[in-house]
N, C-alpha and C positions, 0 to 999 in steps of 0.2 A: 325183556322189555327194552325196546329201542329208546336210546337217549334222544332228547330234543335237539334239533339241529340249530347251530349258531351261525348267523350270517355276519360277515364282516361289512362294515360301512366303507365303501370305496368312494373317495372324493373325485368328482368329475373334473378332469383336467382338459385344457384347451386342445392339446395335441391328440389326446385319446378320443375326444368327441369329434373334432374337425379334421383330423389326419394331417395336421401341419402345426408348426410351432407358431406361437403368438408373436405379435409385434409389441413394441413398447406401449405402455398404458396411454401415453399422450396421443398415440395414433387413434385410439378409440374415443377418448374422452375430451379432447380439444373440441371446442364448439358447443360444449354442454355447460350451462351456467353453474356456478357454485351452488346457488339455491336449489336447482333441480337435483344436483348430485347429493346434497345434504339431505334432501327429502327422501331420496331413494336409500341413502345410507342409513338414515334413522328407521326406515321401514324394515330393512334387513336386520338391524340391530334389535328390533323389537320382537324378533322371533324367540320362542322359548329355547332354552339351552338343551332341554330334553323333551321328548314326546311332543315335538312340534308337528303340526299337520303339514308344515312346509318342508319337512324332511322327505316327504313324498314329492319327488321331482315333477310328477305329473300335475299335482295341484299347483306347485310353484309356477310352472311354465304356463298353465292355463290362466292363472290370475295375473301374472306379470305382463303378458303381452296383450295388446289391444287387437281388435279385428283386422287392422291394417297389416299386422305381422302374422296373420294366421298361417300362411304357407311356411314362413321362416320357423315358426314355433313347431309346426308339425315335422319339419325336417330335423329339427333339433331332437325332438322326442324319439324319432325313429333311430337316430344315431346313438342316443343315450341308452335306449332299450337294448341295443346290441352289446353294450358293456355289461349288462346284467348277467348273472348266472345263478345257479343254485347255492353258491357259496357266498355271494356278496350282493349287497344292495347299494344303489348309487345315491350319493348325497351331493348336493350342489352348494347349499348355503351352510356356512360355518362361521363362527364368531371371528376367527383370525382374518379371513378374507374381507368380512364386513367391516372390521375396524380399519384395515388398510385402505379400503375404498373410501371410507369416511375421512381418513387422514389425507389421502391424495387430494380430495376436494378442497380441504382447507389450505393445503400447501401450494397447489398448482393452478386452480381454476379461478376465473373471474366471473363477473355477471354477464359476460358476453355469451349469447346463445345463437348459434347459426345452424345447428342441426334441427331437423324436423322431429316431431314426436316419435314417429316410427324409427327413425335413425337412432334417436336417443335410447329407445328400448333395446334395439339390437346391439348397439355398441356397449351399453352398460353390461349386458349379459355376457358379451364376448370378453370384456375387460375382467369380469368376475371369474370366468373360466381361466383366464390368463393368470390372475392372482392365485387361484387354486394350484396351478402348475408350479408357480414360484414357491409356494408354501410347502407343497409335497416334496419338492426337490430337497429342501432342508430336512424334512422328515426322513427321507430315504437314507441320509447319512447315518443317522442314529439307528435306523432299521437294519442296515447292513451290519453294523457292529454287533447286533444282537444275535446274528445267525451262528456265532461261535459259542454261544452259551451251552452249558451241559444239556443233554436231551430232556431231563426232567424239569429244567427251567426254561426251555426254549420258548414255549408258548407264552409264558408269563413275561419273559424278556421282550418278545416281539410286541405284545400289547403295550408294555411300558414304553418301549422305544418309539412306537408309532405316534403316541400323543405327547411325548416328553417336551418337544419344543414349544408347545402351546397349551399344556395341561392346565395351567393356572387360569386361563381365560375361557375354557370350555367346561371344566368340571366344577361347577358351582351351584349352590342353592340360594335363590334370592332371599329367602327368609333368614337363612344363616348369615348371608353376606350383610344384609341390612342390620341384623342384630349385632354382629361383631363391629361394624362401622359405628353404630350408635353408641356402643360401649366405649369405643376409642374416642369418639367425639366428647362424651361426658368427661373422660379422663383428661383430654386436652384442655377443655374449658376450665376444669377444676385447677389444673396446673397454671393456666394463664391468669386465673383469678387470684391464686395464692401467691404468685410471684410478683413482687413489686415492679420489676423491670418489664413485665409483659402486660400489666394491667391496662396501660394506655392502648395497646394493640387490641385487647379484648373490647375495650370501650368503643373504639372506632368501628370495630366489626358489628357490635350490637347497634350502634347508631346508624350505620349504613343500612341495616335491615329494619330499622325503626322498631326495634323490640325493647322491652323493658329490661330484659336479662337474657343470658344465654339459655336459661331454662325455657323461657317463652319462645325463643328462636326454635329450639328443638320441638316444642309443642306445636308450633305452626308448620314445621317441616313434616311431622309425623303423618298427618292425613295424606300428604302426597305420596309418601312411601307406602302407606297402606293401599292407596289406589293403584300403585304400580304392581304390588303383590297380588291384589285381588282382581285385576283387570280380566274381563271376559274374552276380549278379542286380542289375538296376537297382532303385533306391529301397530297397534292403535290404542290410544289412551285418551279418555275424556276426563277433564278436570272441571268440575262444576263449582263456581264461586257463588256463594249465597249473596243475593242482592239485599244486603242490610246496611247498617250504618258503617260497617267496616269494609264494604265492597271495594272501594278504591284502594284502601290500604292493603287488602289481601291481594288484589291484582298487581299492585306495585311490588309486593313481596315475591310473587311468582316471576314477574318480569326480571327481577334482579338475579334470580337463579338461572335464567336462560342465557346461554351463550349465543350471541348474535351471529348470523352467518356472514356478516361483514368483518368480524373480528378475527385476528389471527390467534392461533393457539400455541403457547410455548410447549417445550418438550416435557410435559407432565408425564407421570408414570403411566397413565392409562393409554398413552399414545405410542410411545416408542419403547 
């Protein structure tokens, strides 16, 4: 009985697809507004970590480009298809490049937009391929070191080394992630409440979100988390706020959770 074949996921790099090395990201992204870039970045980050339909590059390219870039998209597809083989499948979108694209928008772009819509689509896609190339260059350092592993461990070592630089941001389960963060949040609030030196900090936090207690804050947060987990469409989430006596209060709560695209972001853990 023949064993099932296993295909490796090969991330599409700029030089492999276009036959040349990429330029700096500024070359592609200057002239695109921060708002536009953050919308695209949020779109990419909304893809599922596993079993995403957008892992099929044909679907991704078809939905990403508008009719004005039809010829450009078809040329891209032809070049990407040439990279496929019986041993590997081509992947374009990955969490690491999506996060770095999002980060670049916050750190470098303004609200000035001089590129046309067609130019924006082409240049964002080219910038993404360039980011893929930068990321896989780091990966190859670890990959090379695994080639010296003993024969019976070589396959395992190669798989481990391939994802080692970014394993923590691609190998996750949303339900497990939210559950663990929720438990940590409860532990933190209990500590802040029990420690006299931190009670004022907790009170300010609760007051800012206009909640009666930290328990009520978590209860108001829970429906948003459930909506994220249960969303039917990738890269898109609808939050419905019931139009009742607490409508304005609930809208204000959501607004305070949102990072405005005009704000800078400090070097929090999720970014660097």
